[in-house]
N, C-alpha and C positions, 0 to 999 in steps of 0.2 A: 593804949593802942587802938585805932579805930578798927571796927568789925569789918572783915573781908566780905565785899558784896558779891552777889551772884551775878553772872554774866547778863542774865535777863534784866536785872535791875539796872546795870550800868548801860546796856544798850537803849533801854527806854528812857532813863534819866538823862542820857546824853543826845536823846532825840535821834538816834541813829536809826531806829525802827519804831513804828507804832505798835499799840498793843494788839491790834488785829494782825499786822504783819508778823509779829512775834508768835502768835498762835499758829499761823500758817507755816512759818518757818520751823517751828517746833514739831509739828506734824510731819513736815517733810524730812526732817533730820531723823526722826524715829522710824519713818517708812524706809528709808534707805540705809540706815544703820551708821550715820556719821555723827560727829559732834556739832553742837549748835553753832559754834563759830564758823565751822567749815560750810554749814548750810547757808549761813548769812553771806559768806564769801562767794558761794556758788550762785546764789541768786543775785549778787551784785546790787544789793539794796543800799549798802553804805561803803565808803572808801575803805579798801583793805587795811591801810595803816591804822584808821581809827578802830576798825573791828579788832585788829590784833592788839592794840593797846588796851582795849577793853578786856579781851580774853586774858592778857598778861596780868591785868590788875585782879581779875577773878580767880586766877590760879596762884597769885602771889609770886610771879616770875618777872624779871626785868624785860623790857622791850628794847631792841636795839636797831639801828640802821646798819646793815652789813657793809654799806658803802663807806661808813665812817670808822670801820674797825680794820686793824692790820691783822691779817690772818697769819698765823705761824705755820708755815708749810712743813716744818719738821714734825709737827704734830699731825697734820693732815696725812702725811705718807705712812703713818703707823696703823691706819685703819683701811681694811678692805674696801675697795670701791663698791662693790656689790652690796656690802653691809650698809654703807652710808646712803646709797641710793634706795635700797629697799625700805629703810626706816627713816628716810627724809631728814638727814642732819649732816652738819658739816662741823668737825671739831675745829675751833678757831684758835684757841690758846690754852695755856695753863696759867691760872691765876689764883693766888692764896691757896694752893694745895688742892685745886679742883681743875678738872678738865672741862672747859666751857664749851657747850654744843649749841650751835645756832640751829633752830628748828621751828616749826610752826605749832608743835605740841610736845609735851614731855614724852621722852622715849619710854618704852616699856621696861619693866624691871629686868627682864632677861638680857636686853641690849645693854642696859646700864651695868649689869654684872659682867657682861663679856668685855665692855670697855674698861671696866675697873681692873679686870685681869690683864689687859694689854698695857695700861699706863701705870698700874699699881697706884692708882688714885681714884677717888670718887668723882663722879660727874655731876655737872650742874647745867641745866638747860636755860638758854636765853632765847626769847622769842623774836621773830622777824616776819616779814610779809612773805606769802608764798612765792611771789615773783623774785624777791632777792635770793631766797633759798634756792630756787631753780637756777638762777644765774650762778650761784656759788657751786652748786653741783656740777653744772656744765664746765665750769672753769677748772675745778679741782678733781672731779671724778667723771670725766667724759665717758660716755658709753664705749665698752670695749677695753677700758683701761684696767690695768692690774697693778697691785701694789709692788713697789720696788723693794725686794727684801734686802736687808743688810748682808753684804758679802761675808761669807764665812770662810775660814781657812780651808783650803782644798785638802781633802783627805788623800793621802798617798796609799795606794793599794799595792801591797807587796804580792807579787805573783806567787801562788802556791804551786810547788812543783807536783806534777801529777804522779801518783804512785806507779812504779814500774810493775808491769805484769809479770807475775811469777810463772815460769814455765811449770807445767805439770810434771811431777816426778815420773820418770820412766819406770815402767814395770819390767822386772826381769824377763828375759826371753828364755823360754824352755828350748830343749834340744830340737823338737819337732819344728818349732817355728824358725829357729836358726838354720836348719837344713833347707826349709822351704825357701827362705829368703836368699840364701846362697844359690840354690838352684836357679831361681828367677834372675839373679844377678848374671849368673853365667849364660843363661839363655839370652838376656839382653845384650851382654858383651858379644857373643858369638854372632847374633843377628846383625848388630852394628858393624862388626868387623867384615862380615860377609857382604853387607851392603856397600862398603867402600870398594871392594874388589868388583862387585857387579857394576858399580857406578863408573869405575875407571874402564872396565871392559866395554861398556855401552857407549863410551866416547870415541870408540873406534880409533885408538892410538895406534900409530904404526908398530908392527910387531917388533921391529928392531928396538924401538924405544921402550916398548912394554917389557921386553925381556932384559933390559939393561939393569945393572945393579942399582943405579940410583933411583930408578923408577920403582923397582921392588921395595927398596928401603922406605921411599916416600910413602908408597901405599900402605906398607906395614905400619909406619908411624901414624899416619892418619887413621888407620883402622883401629889401632890400640887406643888412640886418643878418643875417638868417637865411642869405641867400646866402653872405655873407662867412664865417660860421661853418662852413658846410658845405664851402666851398672850402679853408678852413685845415685842417679835419679830414681832408679828402681828401689834402692834401699830406703831412700827418703820417703817415697810414696808408701812402701810397706810398713814404715815405722809410725805412721800417723794413727 
C-alpha cells in the first residue's frame, strides 16, 4: 500500500502551487487559524476541485461531486438544520452500515458522536467543493428551517377533579352568644317590620284603603317577610 502523502507534497507535485506560494499560504493559514487547504481555497490560487481532491488524498477520504449523488431526504430530515449549518455538512445516505456526510473537512468527534446517537450508526465523511456544499445546505437546510419531527401519538389528558373545599367545623355556641344572636335577630326583625309600615304610611295611601282589612294583611305579610329575611341575614353574619 503506497504511503499517504501530505497535502503540501500533493499541491507542489501537481503544480497547483509553487514552493514560494506554499510558504506564504502556510503562514497565512497559521496566522488566521485555518487549515492549509482552506487557505489555498481562500487565496484562489488553484481550482477548488483540484484543491479538494488533493486534500481528500492527504486525509484518506473519497472525493465526490454532489451533483452526481442522489441525496436520501429521509436521512436529511433526521438532523437539525442548525447542527448541519454550523458544522458544514449534509448527510446524503446510509451505505454499508455508515451514514455518509458530504463536507469540506472531517467533522469533529463531538458531532460524530451526536450523529451516531441519532442514527445508531457510525459516520463517514466524503469531501466535496465548498460551492457544492453551500448549494446543498441551501437546498436541504435553508436558513430558518426546523426539523420536522415524527408525529407522536397524542397524549390524552384526563381531567383531575379539584378537591372540594371542606367547610370548617362549627364551634359550639355558648349560652351568652346564643342570647346575643337572638337579640340581634329580634332587633333586625322589628326594624324591618316597622320599616314596611313606615314605607306604606309615607306613600300617602288614602285612609279608607289604609284601614281596610286587605291592606293591613298585605302590610303585615310584607313586614313579616322582610323581617324574616333580615333576621336570617343577621344570623348568617354573626355565624361567620
